[in-house]
Each structure stands twice: as C-alpha cells, then as structure tokens.
C-alpha positions in Angstrom: 25.8 2.8 32.7 28.1 2.1 35.5 30.5 -0.7 36.1 29.9 -4.1 38.3 31.9 -5.7 40.3 32.7 -9.3 40.6 32.1 -10.2 44.7 33.1 -14.2 45.2 30.4 -14.7 48.4 32.2 -17.1 50.3 34.6 -17.8 53.1 37.5 -15.7 51.8 41.1 -16.6 52.7 42.6 -13.0 54.3 45.9 -14.4 53.4 47.6 -12.7 49.9 49.8 -14.8 47.7 50.9 -11.4 46.1 49.3 -7.7 45.6 49.2 -6.3 42.3 46.7 -4.1 40.0 45.6 -4.8 35.8 42.7 -3.8 33.3 39.4 -6.0 33.2 36.7 -5.8 31.4 33.0 -5.5 32.9 32.7 -9.8 32.8 35.4 -11.2 34.8 35.8 -14.5 34.0 39.5 -16.1 34.6 40.4 -15.1 37.9 38.6 -15.0 40.9 38.5 -11.4 42.3 37.6 -8.8 44.7 37.3 -5.2 44.3 39.7 -2.8 46.2 37.8 -1.0 48.6 38.9 2.7 47.6 37.9 1.9 43.6 34.5 0.6 45.0 33.6 3.7 46.5 35.0 6.1 43.9 32.6 4.1 41.7 29.9 4.2 43.4 29.4 7.9 43.7 30.1 8.2 39.9 27.9 7.1 36.9 30.7 6.7 34.5 31.4 3.3 32.8 35.1 3.1 33.9 37.5 -0.3 34.0 38.7 -0.3 37.4 41.9 -2.0 38.5 41.5 -5.4 40.7 43.0 -7.6 42.9 42.9 -11.4 42.2 42.6 -13.6 45.1 42.5 -17.2 45.9 38.6 -18.2 47.0 38.3 -22.2 46.5 34.4 -23.0 46.7 33.3 -19.7 45.8 30.7 -18.5 44.1 29.9 -15.7 41.7 28.5 -12.9 41.5 27.7 -9.5 39.9 27.1 -6.0 42.2 26.2 -3.0 40.3 28.2 -0.3 40.8 26.5 2.7 40.5 24.6 6.0 42.9 23.7 5.5 46.1 20.9 8.0 44.4 19.5 5.3 42.5 20.1 2.0 44.7 16.6 1.3 46.4 17.0 0.3 50.0 14.7 -1.2 52.9 12.3 1.0 54.2 12.2 3.2 51.4 8.4 4.9 51.0 6.4 5.4 47.2 3.0 6.6 46.8 2.1 3.8 44.6 2.8 0.6 42.8 4.0 2.4 39.6 6.3 5.1 41.5 8.1 2.0 43.1 8.1 0.2 39.9 9.9 3.4 37.6 12.5 3.9 40.5 13.8 0.5 40.0 13.3 0.7 36.4 15.6 4.2 36.5 18.3 1.8 38.7 17.8 -1.5 36.8 19.0 1.3 33.8 21.6 2.5 35.8 23.0 -0.6 37.2 23.2 -3.1 33.6 20.3 -5.1 33.5 16.6 -5.2 32.7 13.9 -5.9 35.3 10.2 -7.3 34.8 7.1 -7.0 36.7 6.0 -10.3 38.7 3.8 -11.8 41.6 1.5 -9.0 42.3 -1.0 -10.1 45.9 -4.4 -8.3 45.7 -5.8 -7.2 48.6 -9.4 -7.8 47.5 -11.5 -5.4 50.3 -8.9 -2.6 49.8 -8.8 -3.4 46.1 -4.9 -2.7 46.1 -2.4 -4.9 45.3 -0.9 -6.0 48.6 2.9 -7.5 47.7 4.8 -6.7 44.3 7.9 -8.4 43.7 10.5 -6.1 40.7 12.7 -8.9 39.5 15.8 -9.4 37.1 14.2 -10.3 33.8 17.0 -13.2 34.4 15.3 -14.6 37.2 13.3 -18.1 37.5 14.6 -21.0 34.7 12.5 -21.5 31.4 10.2 -24.4 31.7 11.1 -27.1 29.8 8.4 -27.9 27.3 6.5 -31.5 27.0 7.0 -33.0 22.8 4.9 -35.9 22.0 7.0 -38.2 21.0 5.1 -40.4 18.5 5.6 -42.1 15.1 9.2 -42.1 13.2 11.3 -40.5 15.4 14.2 -39.7 12.4 11.5 -38.6 10.1 13.2 -35.9 7.8 11.5 -32.2 7.8 9.5 -31.7 5.0 8.5 -35.1 4.6 4.5 -36.0 4.6 4.2 -38.1 7.6 1.3 -37.5 10.0 2.8 -38.9 13.0 6.3 -37.4 12.6 7.8 -35.5 15.6 7.3 -32.2 15.7 10.6 -29.8 15.2 10.5 -27.3 18.0 11.5 -23.8 17.1 14.7 -22.7 18.2 14.7 -20.2 21.1 17.9 -18.9 23.1 17.3 -19.5 27.0 17.9 -16.0 29.2 16.8 -17.1 32.8 19.5 -18.3 34.8 17.8 -18.0 37.7 19.2 -14.9 39.3 17.9 -13.9 42.8 18.1 -9.7 42.6 15.0 -8.3 43.2 13.0 -5.3 45.2 9.4 -6.4 46.9 7.0 -3.4 47.8 4.6 -4.2 50.9 1.5 -1.9 50.8 0.9 -0.5 54.3 -2.3 0.7 56.0 -1.0 4.8 55.6 -2.0 4.3 51.6 1.9 4.1 50.7 4.5 1.0 49.4 7.3 0.1 51.6 10.0 -1.5 50.3 10.7 -4.6 51.8 13.7 -6.8 50.5 16.0 -5.9 48.1 18.5 -8.0 47.0 21.3 -6.3 44.8 23.6 -9.1 43.7 23.2 -11.0 40.8 24.6 -14.1 39.6 25.4 -13.0 35.4 27.0 -10.8 33.8 25.7 -7.6 33.5 25.4 -5.5 30.6 27.3 -3.1 29.0 26.5 0.3 27.8 27.5 -1.2 23.9 24.8 -4.3 25.3 22.3 -2.0 26.0 20.6 -0.7 22.6 19.7 -5.2 22.3 18.2 -4.9 25.1 14.4 -4.3 25.6 14.9 -1.6 28.5 17.2 0.3 26.3 14.6 -0.3 22.9 11.5 2.0 23.1 8.8 2.3 20.0 8.1 6.2 19.7 5.3 7.9 17.9 7.9 8.7 14.7 8.6 4.8 14.2 5.0 4.1 14.2 4.2 6.9 12.2 7.2 5.6 9.9 5.5 2.0 9.3 2.0 2.5 8.9 3.3 5.8 6.2 5.3 3.5 4.5 2.9 0.5 4.4 0.7 2.9 2.2 3.2 2.7 -0.6 3.9 -1.6 -0.1 7.0 -0.7 1.7 7.5 -3.4 4.6 8.5 -2.7 8.2 12.0 -4.5 7.4 12.8 -2.1 4.9 11.3 0.8 6.8 14.0 0.0 9.8 16.7 0.4 7.1 15.3 3.6 6.3 14.8 4.7 9.7 18.7 3.9 10.3 19.6 6.0 7.1 17.0 8.9 8.1 19.0 8.8 11.9 22.2 8.1 10.9 23.4 4.9 12.9 21.6 1.7 13.7 22.3 2.6 17.4 20.3 6.0 17.1 17.4 4.1 15.5 16.2 3.6 19.2 14.4 0.2 18.2 15.4 -3.3 16.5 13.7 -4.7 13.5 12.1 -7.2 15.4 10.3 -3.9 17.2 9.5 -2.9 13.9 8.3 -6.0 12.5 5.9 -7.1 15.9 4.4 -3.2 15.6 3.2 -4.1 12.0 1.8 -7.3 13.3 0.1 -5.5 16.4 -1.3 -3.3 14.0 -3.4 -6.4 11.8 -4.3 -7.7 15.8 -5.3 -4.7 16.6 -7.6 -4.4 13.5 -9.1 -7.8 13.0 -12.3 -8.5 14.2 -13.3 -4.9 13.9 -12.2 -4.8 10.5 -15.2 -4.3 8.7 -17.0 -1.9 11.5 -14.0 0.3 11.7 -14.1 0.4 7.5 -17.7 1.8 7.2 -16.8 3.8 10.1 -14.0 5.7 8.3 -16.1 6.3 5.7 -18.6 7.9 8.3 -16.1 10.2 9.9 -15.4 11.2 6.3 -19.2 12.3 5.7 -18.6 14.3 8.6 -15.9 15.8 7.3 -16.9 16.2 3.6 -20.7 16.6 3.6 -20.6 15.8 -0.2 -19.0 12.5 1.0 -21.1 9.4 -0.7 -20.7 5.6 0.6 -22.9 3.3 0.9 -22.4 -1.0 1.6 -24.7 -4.3 1.9 -24.1 -7.1 4.8 -25.1 -10.5 3.9 -27.2 -12.5 6.0 -25.0 -13.1 8.6 -24.4 -9.5 9.1 -20.7 -9.4 7.2 -19.8 -6.8 4.7 -20.4 -8.4 1.0 -20.7 -4.9 -1.0 -19.1 -1.0 -0.5 -18.9 1.3 -2.7 -17.2 5.1 -2.1 -16.4 8.3 -3.6 -15.3 11.4 -2.4 -16.3 15.1 -2.9 -13.4 15.2 -5.8 -14.3 12.0 -7.7 -18.2 13.1 -8.0 -16.6 17.0 -9.4 -14.3 14.9 -11.7 -17.5 12.9 -13.1 -19.3 15.7 -13.5 -16.5 17.2 -15.9 -15.1 14.0 -17.5 -17.7 11.3 -17.1 -18.5 11.2 -20.9 -17.2 8.2 -20.6 -16.5 5.2 -17.9 -14.2 2.2 -18.0 -15.0 -0.3 -15.1 -12.7 -3.5 -14.6 -12.1 -5.3 -11.8 -9.2 -6.5 -10.2 -8.1 -9.2 -7.1 -5.6 -9.6 -4.4 -5.8 -6.5 -3.1 -6.8 -7.6 0.5 -7.0 -10.3 3.1 -10.6 -11.3 2.3 -10.5 -11.9 -1.5 -13.1 -9.5 -2.1 -13.1 -7.8 -5.8 -12.0 -4.2 -6.2 -13.4 -2.1 -9.0 -12.4 1.4 -9.8 -14.5 3.3 -11.9 -12.1 5.2 -14.2 -12.1 8.2 -17.1 -9.7 10.0 -18.9 -9.4 14.2 -17.6 -7.8 16.9 -19.4 -4.4 15.7 -19.4 -5.1 12.2 -21.0 -4.8 10.5 -17.6 -6.6 8.3 -15.8 -9.1 10.0 -13.2 -11.6 8.2 -10.6 -14.6 8.4 -10.5 -15.1 5.7 -7.1 -14.5 2.8 -6.2 -16.1 -0.7 -5.6 -15.8 -3.8 -3.6 -17.8 -6.7 -3.5 -17.5 -10.4 -2.4 -19.1 -12.3 -5.4 -18.9 -11.8 -9.5 -22.5 -12.1 -10.3 -25.5 -10.3 -11.5 -26.6 -9.0 -8.3 -23.7 -7.6 -7.3 -22.5 -5.7 -10.3 -26.0 -4.2 -10.4 -26.0 -3.1 -7.1 -22.4 -1.4 -7.8 -23.6 0.2 -11.3 -27.1 1.5 -9.0 -25.4 3.0 -6.6 -22.5 4.2 -8.7 -25.6 6.4 -10.8 -26.8 7.6 -7.7 -23.8 8.8 -6.2 -23.7 11.0 -9.9 -26.8 11.9 -9.1 -28.5 10.0 -12.2 -26.7 11.3 -14.5 -25.0 8.2 -16.9 -22.3 8.0 -19.0 -22.1 8.3 -22.8 -20.4 5.0 -23.2 -19.6 2.3 -20.3 -16.5 -0.1 -21.1 -16.0 -3.7 -19.4 -14.2 -6.7 -20.3 -16.5 -9.7 -21.5 -17.7 -10.6 -18.2 -20.9 -12.3 -18.6 -22.3 -10.9 -15.6 -21.8 -7.7 -16.7 -23.1 -8.2 -19.5 -26.9 -8.9 -17.9 -26.3 -6.3 -15.1 -25.6 -3.5 -17.5 -28.9 -3.1 -19.8 -31.3 -3.4 -16.2 -28.8 -0.4 -14.9 -28.4 2.1 -17.6 -30.5 3.2 -20.1 -28.7 5.3 -22.5 -25.2 4.4 -21.8 -24.1 2.4 -24.7 -22.1 -1.1 -23.5 -18.6 -1.6 -25.2 -16.2 -4.5 -24.7 -12.4 -2.9 -24.3 -10.2 -4.3 -27.1 -7.6 -4.5 -25.2 -8.2 -7.3 -23.3 -10.1 -9.2 -26.2 -6.5 -9.4 -28.4 -4.7 -9.6 -25.5 -6.3 -13.4 -25.5 -5.4 -13.7 -29.0 -2.1 -15.4 -29.0 -3.4 -17.7 -26.3 -7.0 -18.8 -28.5 -5.5 -19.2 -31.4 -2.1 -20.6 -31.0 0.9 -19.1 -30.5 2.5 -21.9 -33.3 0.1 -19.8 -35.3 0.8 -16.1 -33.9 5.0 -16.6 -34.1 5.4 -18.1 -37.1 3.7 -16.6 -39.1 2.2 -12.7 -39.9 -1.2 -13.7 -38.6 -1.4 -11.3 -35.5 -0.5 -8.2 -37.7 -2.7 -8.6 -40.3 -5.7 -9.5 -37.8 -4.2 -6.3 -35.9 -4.7 -4.0 -39.1 -8.0 -4.8 -39.5 -9.4 -5.1 -35.6 -7.4 -1.5 -34.9 -8.2 0.2 -37.6 -10.7 3.0 -37.3 -11.3 5.0 -40.4 -12.7 1.9 -42.6 -16.4 1.1 -42.5 -18.1 -2.1 -40.9 -19.1 -3.9 -44.6 -15.0 -3.4 -44.9 -14.0 -4.4 -41.8 -15.9 -8.0 -42.5 -14.6 -8.3 -46.3 -11.1 -7.4 -44.3 -11.9 -10.6 -41.6 -13.0 -12.9 -43.7 -10.0 -12.6 -46.0 -7.7 -12.9 -43.0 -9.3 -16.1 -41.2 -9.0 -17.7 -45.0 -5.7 -17.2 -45.3 -4.9 -18.8 -42.5 -7.8 -21.5 -42.8 -9.6 -20.5 -39.4 -13.0 -20.0 -40.6 -14.0 -22.7 -38.5 -12.4 -21.5 -34.7 -14.6 -21.5 -32.3 -13.8 -18.7 -30.3 -13.2 -16.5 -33.5 -16.4 -17.4 -34.7 -17.7 -16.0 -31.1 -15.6 -12.7 -31.4 -17.1 -12.2 -34.9 -20.9 -12.5 -33.2 -20.4 -9.5 -31.0 -18.5 -7.5 -33.4 -20.6 -5.0 -33.0 -19.7 -4.8 -29.0 -15.6 -4.1 -29.8 -15.1 -3.2 -33.5 -13.9 0.0 -33.8 -15.8 0.7 -37.6 -18.7 -0.2 -35.7 -19.0 2.7 -33.6 -17.1 5.5 -35.2 -19.0 8.1 -34.1 -18.8 7.6 -30.6 -16.7 9.6 -28.1 -14.3 7.5 -26.1 -11.3 9.7 -25.5 -9.1 7.4 -27.5 -9.4 4.9 -24.7 -9.6 1.6 -27.3 -6.9 2.8 -29.5 -3.9 1.9 -28.0 -3.9 -0.1 -24.2 -6.8 -0.6 -21.7 -7.1 2.3 -19.0 -8.5 0.2 -16.6 -5.9 -2.1 -16.6 -3.4 0.8 -16.2 -5.2 1.7 -13.7 -5.9 -1.5 -12.0 -1.5 -2.1 -12.5 -1.3 1.9 -10.5 -3.6 0.4 -7.7 -1.9 -3.1 -7.2 1.7 -0.6 -6.6 -0.1 0.1 -3.4 -1.9 -3.2 -2.8 -1.2 -6.9 -1.6 -3.1 -10.1 -1.2 -2.5 -9.7 2.8 -4.5 -6.2 3.4 -7.4 -5.8 6.2 -9.8 -4.0 4.6 -8.7 -0.4 7.0 -5.8 -0.8 6.0 -6.5 -1.3 1.9 -8.7 1.8 2.3 -5.3 3.8 3.6 -3.3 2.6 0.2 -6.2 3.6 -2.0 -6.3 7.1 -0.3 -2.5 7.6 -1.1 -2.6 6.0 -4.6 -5.4 8.6 -4.8 -3.4 11.6 -3.7 -0.4 10.7 -6.1 -3.0 10.3 -9.3 -4.6 14.0 -8.3 -0.5 15.3 -6.8 0.1 14.4 -11.0 -2.9 15.6 -12.0 -2.1 19.6 -10.2 1.7 19.0 -11.4 -0.1 19.0 -15.3 -2.6 22.0 -14.5 0.2 23.8 -13.1 2.6 22.6 -16.4 -0.5 23.8 -18.7 -1.0 27.5 -16.5 2.3 28.8 -16.6 3.9 26.9 -18.7 3.6 26.7 -22.9 4.4 24.4 -25.2 6.9 25.6 -28.8 5.4 26.1 -31.6 6.6 24.2 -34.9 5.1 26.6 -37.4 4.0 30.6 -37.4 0.4 29.4 -38.3 -1.7 31.3 -35.7 -4.3 28.3 -35.5 -1.0 26.3 -33.4 -0.8 29.3 -31.2 -3.9 29.7 -30.1 -3.8 26.0 -29.9 -1.2 26.3 -27.2 -3.3 28.9 -25.4 -6.2 26.6 -25.0 -5.5 22.9 -24.8 -3.2 21.3 -21.8 -0.1 20.2 -23.0 -0.6 16.4 -24.1 -3.6 17.6 -25.7 -1.9 20.3 -27.6 0.7 17.8 -28.9 -2.2 16.0 -30.2 -3.3 18.7 -32.2 0.1 19.8 -33.5 0.7 16.4 -34.5 -2.3 16.4 -36.8 -1.3 20.3 -37.7 2.0 18.8 -38.8 0.8 16.3 -40.6 -2.1 18.4 -42.1 0.1 21.3 -43.4 3.3 19.4 -45.1 1.9 16.0 -46.1 -2.0 16.6 -46.9 -3.1 18.0 -50.5 -6.6 19.1 -52.5 -7.2 16.4 -54.5 -11.1 17.7 -55.5 -12.8 20.2 -54.8 -16.9 21.0 -55.4 -19.5 23.4 -54.2 -23.0 21.3 -52.9 -26.2 23.5 -51.1 -24.3 26.2 -50.3 -21.5 23.8 -48.5 -18.1 23.4 -49.9 -16.9 20.0 -50.3 -13.2 19.2 -50.2 -11.3 16.3 -50.9 -8.2 15.4 -49.1 -5.7 13.3 -50.1 -2.5 12.3 -47.2 1.1 11.7 -48.5 0.9 8.7 -50.7 -2.0 6.9 -48.9 -5.2 5.8 -51.6 -7.5 6.6 -49.4 -9.2 9.9 -49.7 -11.1 12.0 -47.3 -13.8 14.4 -48.0 -14.6 17.8 -45.6 -17.4 19.4 -45.7 -17.3 23.1 -44.5 -20.5 25.7 -44.1 -18.5 29.4 -44.7 -21.1 30.5 -43.1 -20.9 29.4 -39.6 -17.6 27.5 -40.2 -19.3 24.1 -39.4 -16.5 21.2 -40.7 -16.9 17.8 -40.9 -14.5 15.1 -42.2 -15.3 11.6 -42.9 -12.4 9.9 -41.0 -14.4 11.2 -37.7 -12.0 11.6 -35.7 -13.0 15.0 -34.0 -16.2 12.6 -33.0 -14.1 10.2 -31.2 -11.6 12.2 -30.0 -12.9 15.2 -29.5 -9.7 16.9 -31.4 -9.7 18.3 -35.4 -8.4 16.0 -37.8 -5.3 16.5 -40.3 -7.8 17.3 -42.8 -10.4 19.5 -41.5 -6.9 21.5 -40.2 -6.0 21.5 -44.1 -9.3 23.4 -44.5 -9.2 26.3 -42.3 -5.9 26.8 -42.9 -7.1 27.1 -47.1 -10.1 29.8 -46.0 -7.2 31.4 -43.8 -8.8 30.8 -40.1 -6.6 31.6 -37.1 -8.5 30.3 -34.3 -10.0 27.3 -33.7 -13.9 27.6 -34.2 -16.0 27.4 -30.6 -17.5 24.2 -31.8 -14.2 22.2 -32.1 -12.8 23.5 -28.8 -14.3 20.5 -26.1 -14.1 21.8 -22.5 -12.7 19.3 -21.5 -9.2 19.3 -23.2 -8.4 22.6 -21.9 -6.2 23.7 -19.3 -9.5 25.5 -17.5 -11.6 22.7 -17.4 -11.1 21.9 -13.9 -12.2 25.6 -13.1 -15.8 25.0 -13.3 -17.4 24.9 -9.5 -19.9 22.2 -9.7 -22.4 21.5 -7.3 -24.0 18.2 -5.7 -28.0 17.5 -5.6 -27.8 19.3 -2.0 -26.2 22.5 -3.7 -22.5 22.2 -2.0 -19.8 22.7 -3.7 -17.9 19.7 -4.4 -14.2 19.3 -2.5 -15.0 22.8 -0.5 -16.9 21.1 2.4 -14.4 20.1 4.9 -16.1 21.5 8.3 -13.2 20.8 11.2 -9.5 19.9 11.0 -8.8 16.5 10.9 -6.5 15.8 13.6 -4.7 13.0 11.8 -3.8 15.9 8.9 -2.7 18.3 12.3 0.2 15.5 12.7 1.3 15.7 8.9 2.0 19.3 9.3 3.4 19.1 12.8 6.3 17.1 11.3 6.8 18.7 8.2 7.0 21.7 10.4 10.0 19.9 12.3 11.5 18.8 9.6 11.7 22.4 8.0 13.2 23.5 11.0 16.0 21.4 10.9 16.7 22.0 6.9 16.5 25.8 8.0 19.2 24.9 10.9 21.1 22.9 9.4 24.3 24.4 8.2 25.2 26.5 11.3 26.1 25.0 14.1 24.8 27.6 16.8 21.2 27.5 15.0 21.5 23.8 15.6 22.5 24.1 19.0 19.3 26.7 19.6 17.5 24.2 17.8 18.4 21.2 20.1 18.0 23.2 23.4 14.3 24.8 22.5 12.9 20.9 21.5 14.8 19.3 24.5 12.8 22.1 26.7 9.7 21.6 25.0 9.6 17.8 24.9 10.4 18.0 29.0 7.1 20.2 29.2 5.2 18.0 27.3 6.2 14.9 29.4 5.6 16.7 32.9 2.1 17.1 31.3 1.4 14.0 30.0 2.4 12.5 33.2 0.3 14.8 35.2 -2.6 14.0 32.9 -2.0 10.2 33.3 -1.8 10.3 37.1 -5.1 11.9 37.3 -6.9 9.8 34.5 -5.0 6.5 36.1 -3.4 5.2 32.9 -1.2 5.6 30.5 -0.8 6.5 26.5 -0.7 3.2 25.0 -0.3 1.4 21.8 -3.6 1.2 20.7 -3.7 5.1 21.4 -1.1 5.9 18.6 -2.6 3.2 16.0 -6.1 5.0 16.3 -3.9 8.6 15.7 -1.7 7.7 13.0 -4.9 5.4 10.9 -7.2 7.6 11.9 -9.7 5.5 13.4 -10.9 4.4 16.7 -12.1 0.7 17.9 -15.4 0.4 17.9 -17.7 0.0 20.8 -19.8 -1.9 19.5 -19.4 -4.2 16.5 -22.8 -4.5 14.0 -20.8 -4.7 10.9 -18.8 -8.1 10.9 -15.6 -8.6 8.6 -16.2 -10.4 5.0 -16.1 -14.3 4.3 -13.1 -15.3 2.5 -14.5 -15.3 -1.5 -13.7 -17.8 -4.1 -13.6 -15.9 -7.5 -12.2 -16.9 -10.6 -8.5 -16.0 -10.5 -7.9 -15.6 -6.7 -6.5 -18.7 -6.9 -8.0 -19.4 -3.5 -8.9 -22.3 -2.2 -11.3 -22.3 0.7 -12.3 -25.8 2.7 -15.4 -27.1 2.1 -15.9 -25.8 -1.4 -15.1 -29.1 -2.9 -12.6 -27.2 -5.3 -8.8 -27.5 -4.5 -7.4 -25.7 -7.5 -8.5 -23.1 -9.5 -8.1 -23.9 -13.4 -4.6 -23.0 -15.1 -4.7 -21.3 -18.4 -2.6 -22.3 -21.1 -0.3 -19.4 -21.2 -0.1 -20.1 -17.3 1.3 -24.1 -18.2 3.4 -22.6 -20.7 5.5 -20.7 -18.2 5.5 -23.8 -15.9 6.5 -26.2 -18.6 9.3 -24.0 -19.7 11.0 -23.7 -16.0 11.2 -27.6 -15.3 14.0 -29.6 -16.6 14.2 -31.9 -19.6 14.8 -35.6 -18.6 15.7 -38.2 -21.2 12.8 -40.7 -22.1 13.4 -44.2 -22.0 10.2 -45.2 -24.6 11.5 -43.0 -27.3 15.3 -42.2 -26.2 14.8 -38.4 -26.7 14.9 -35.0 -24.2 12.0 -33.6 -23.4 9.2 -32.5 -20.9 7.9 -36.3 -20.8 8.8 -40.1 -19.4 7.6 -43.1 -20.8 4.2 -43.6 -18.9 3.9 -39.8 -20.9 5.3 -40.3 -23.9 3.5 -38.9 -27.0 5.0 -41.8 -29.5 3.6 -43.8 -27.2 0.0 -42.2 -27.4 -0.1 -42.0 -30.7 0.7 -46.1 -31.3 -2.0 -46.9 -28.9 
C-alpha cells in the first residue's frame, strides 16, 4: 500500500512564507500542504508505505483532494485497452488496492444489437450520497421503545455513512474492434485514503475462502455458531489480522447458507437420500408428502444401522423429541443397546404430526427397512396414538412403557409436598423397581404404600395401576430387556445426545448433516470400545477360571457386570439347602443377610442352570446364584448356552446380508467428493505438523504450496475464461454440504407443525399458547419477586385482587 498526498486544487500562492520539512501521517488534517516534487517522483515509483516530508503553504479558499501515490504501471490512463470488461475491472481493482481505496461497479450501459456492455463505470466506494429514508410520521412522536402503541414512530436502524460524493472513477467504452478503451480517468479523491492497517477492515481486504466456509459448516454440525467459529479461526491462524475475513462475513455466510437452502430444503433433503442410495446400495429411505406436495413423513437407515439391528435388535426403544428443526417436525430415533451396553441407532424418522396414521406409517416403514424382522420388545412412552398404532403393525413384539418416563412424572402428579416431606417416593420406588418380586407380591406392596399415605383414591395412581402389566417389571421378568428399564431411559439419553447437535432453527439439510455428525460420534465411540475389548483385557480380582474365561469373551463393560456378580456369588452367597429331584440338583442359595432365598436348578448332564431371580432371562448375564453353583461344581468356563453373542467382543464381526444379498456396510460404489476434500485437509494439516519443528522444512513447504496455488489459480482462471464465469458462493456451498440445488422442485418444504411440547403458535389455529405443566409454573413463580399484599399484610406472590385469604372468606 502506497502513501497518498494531499493537494489543494485552487489558485496557489507562489510566495512561501518559509520553507521547512516535518513528518506527517497519511491523512493531513491540520495544515494546508503540498508535496515536494522530488519526493512525489520517488514515491510514485515505489509500492512501499512511507511517511513523507511536506511543505506547508497558504492556500485560501482551496478544496482538499487526496491523490494516491503508487507505481505508474498500476495506474489507468486514458486510451488504455482491455479485451473484456472483467479484465478492466480486475485492473482497476488491483489499482484501488494499491492506492488505498475500495472500488465498486456502477452503471453499465448495454448495446442491445451486439448484446455487449457499451459503457462500464468503475467508481470509488465513497462515490455519491446515501438517499435519505422517508419516515412516515404518525401517532405519538415521543412513544418510548417497547411501548405497545400501534401508531408509534418507528425507530430507524443506526447506520454509518460511507458515501461522501467522491469523484474518482474510470470509464470504459466498447469499440467496434472488439475491445474496451478507457475514455475517462479521475485520480483525486475527496476523502482520506486507507492506510495498510485499515485495509483488513475494508471489503477489498477481506475474502471468505474455502477454509472459512468449511470451518463454519463443520463447526455448525456440533452446534458451534459463526461467531465462535470466527474466534476459533483466530486461534488457528494466530491473530485476527491473519483471518482474512471479519466476524460479520462469517455471520453473513451462515445466513447465505440458510437462504440458499430455503425453498428447496425438502427437495434437497430427499435428493440427498437418493445420492446416498447411489453410494450405498443397501441404504434405505422412504418419505411421503401431503395433499399440498409438502413433506410430512420421512424415514431413513443406512447399512450400518441395519446391520446393528440384525445384531442387537432384540430390544428397541422408540421415543420422540422436539425442537430439532425449523418446521417443528418430530424427530424419532429407533434405539437399541449394543455389546458395550451403549446406545446404538437403528434408524430415524421425521413426522409432522403425532397421530395414529403417522406412527403407523413409521413403524411399517421401519419393519420394511429391517426385512420384516420384528423386535422381541418395543419400549415407548405412554403416547395414546402409539399405543393404538403398535398392535396394528407388530404381531409378535411385546409393547412396554418406559418406567423412567412414568416415574419422572410421579412428584408432579402426586404433589411436591408428599414427595419432598415424606418417604413416599422412596417406598414407591422400592416397590416399583424391584425385579425379583412376583406380581402378587407387587400388588400387595403397592396397596400398602398407597394406604399408608392415603392415596387410594388418587386418579392418576389408579390409572397407573390399571396398566401395571405394561410397565412394572414383576409382570415381564422373563422378557429380555437388556436392562433398559432398570436405571434410566435409553431413548431419553439418546434424544439428549442428538439435541447436543441440533437446535430449533435448522433446515432439513442442516439437520441431516448434524444427524450424520452425531451418528459418526456414536460409531467412533463404539469403535474405541471395540479396540479396548480386542487389544486390552480387564484385570481379574480372583484366580477363578470362570472370571478369566469371561474376561476373554465378553466386552469390557459386560465383563465388569459379570465380575460384580462373581464377586458377590463367591464371597457373599452360601448354601442354605440342597436336594435332588428328577435328575436335577436343587440349590437353595442365601445371599448375605437378605431374608429372600433363591433356588437354582442344575442339570449335571448338560450344565443347564436356571435361577428363580431370572437375571439371565432379563439381562443375558449369569447371576451370582448360578455362578456359585458352577464354582461349587468345579466348572472352569461359562457354558455356551449362557454366553450370548450380543455381549461378546466379536459380536460385530459377523457379516450381515440384506434381502438383495448385499453385504451391509460394504456397498460403496464410488468415492464421494466431500470425503476427498476432508482427506485433503487432513493431508495438509499432517504436512504442517511434520514441518513445524524445522525452519528449512517450513520454508520449502510454503514455497511448494505457493507454487501449487499459483498453478491452480492459473488453471482455474483459464477454465473460468473459457466458461465465461467464476466460482461462486453457491458452488462452494454445494461442495461443502454435499448437495446441489435442484432444477425442479417436486417435494415442497413442510408446514410448521404444532404438536404438544413445541410451544409454537401457528397463526390461524385458534390457539395462542401451549399449556404449561405444574412444574414449569412453579419454576416461573419462584423466579418472580415477592410483594406485600395489602389484604393480608404478608409477603407473597399475590396481591389484594387474588389474595388466598380473600378467596377463603368468600
């Protein structure tokens, strides 16, 4: 950036009062000055920013103008020829950057006969003046901000003015010979020019490159917004000066991404599924539209999801969550438990409404994706629409309610006073969560607890008791549930996991990108646990051969559960009674100080064992009582019948085929460009990390990268010239999100849904607010300030109008 000189274009006085030199900054504001001729000549041939020496003179009535000082080769001259408008604009842009101002294109006059631009004006960005906005004055002029007056004067947005009527410009005219010639060039500016330190804040000194855009899109997949991405970018490159773009540029690109997708959102969402089908032949997806051709239902499952279902689909949990997209479509993942006892996703659905028809479609599509194989048990919440839809679709699967959802409502439904001030919650939990009692014992305990706290007539507890066979473990002790109902809700945990990656403002395309990112995180965790189970072994606490055998076959998580059972069985259990019946040996096992005793039936012929606690039937892991018997019988390994493949470290090594005979997760037909781009960034970062410790290597790497960049720029410039275009922001967006803008829109974006829990008011529906629960009301009440009531004279959350004492008197 070169220094600019201030020249007064007026009738100059030739007589000087005195001649002296002093230093000055790039914009002179104190004294009227003119440049020494020798210094002007030396600066015009240099591109280095310098601080010149100036001579103050008297110039009455003069007008100030700034003339840039830069190389003559960069300055336009009248008569200069360009082969195209773009070439002339590029030349003037390079001149403006060296001179210290920002150029902009202005009026372009076209010659219709030849379909070419006849005149092209290139101006300084400070040319002209801003038009004053016409404000309609009406109503009360002094209404304060925020007051509800329909006729209040609108408060205009504060904007900084940049246009000051600068006359600097270059005009190009088209000649019949096929080129453009500069017909006018005005060099002086009526404003101070930019210094090198200010350039990074100007539009000409900022540019969003592919790295910035990739950072914004990639960070958005983990719920990091553009502002925080800008700060992360600063830390990555070392300083804000090296970022090359502003915070507003980052925010604008994030806005442009949503604007680019809007209108084509649903079609791009569906097209993405079709592209996935080309990549993975075993990828499954289906969708439906409503009468207005708007998307209302969608389901998808990639090959790895389908393989996981084939391995771990004996138990499936389905729960819905809200506020994951801008349309308020309900997101419902199908969740199971893998061999590490972690959540695994089998598929996912988006539906516009929580009704019977929507749930029935989702369940039928899920079964279709999984080859018609039903799970042994399906766990959901108490949604009435699901309860009706499930029996219509599933013929053999047992439907159960999630205990965690029910028990979570207990304090709110029964009352905070009872649950906080008494032992009701502890006693009811002991009754409900017990997995060792029979149904008759549960009914007896339930009645005693309700009678103790006088809750026999509580309506909600009555309803729970009537549907006890759907959620109390005592009624399905023989059902294999992977322990999903024992501690917390797997679906709630899974939904909480996905909400870390989503928010209520996402388009469908953005939502699916984040869903994939969440799925990658889940599978990365599973791979890490696979590696630990394969190459590392947990430490044994005893010298028993059973424990050593378990450490080799089970995954680490399952082994620790087995180890706990073995430790209790070997050191805290003992024999109470022994007898033989019909070739079976019956062991009555006592456990520490517990009153309850457990009978274990053992067949010495085939090592068949069965315990009345039924832990193996529920969890698939041998219980402490069976382990005690095996130890007493000197058995050194776990019988094969009691080693479930789903809990072993080799569970995922089994190849799974789909209905067409394809091996799932091995059906990639061609390389994805998006994946290649990610691999390229990985290679670049690896090269930087290898060279960072050696100055010579860093110099060579920078030199090679610069050479490669120049070659690519030349190649791209040549291609753009041939194609009469340049790479656009849309091209970068399509590359980074892996989807292109459709030429034809068949599937329209969904309507904004209004379901329970969304808290969204849709105009015209007749409902202004969602209903709030007692818990939410109590939280809002506690946040309010107490005030003095004139009726009762007490501090509280009421006044004389709604005083509770007044209500009692009335």
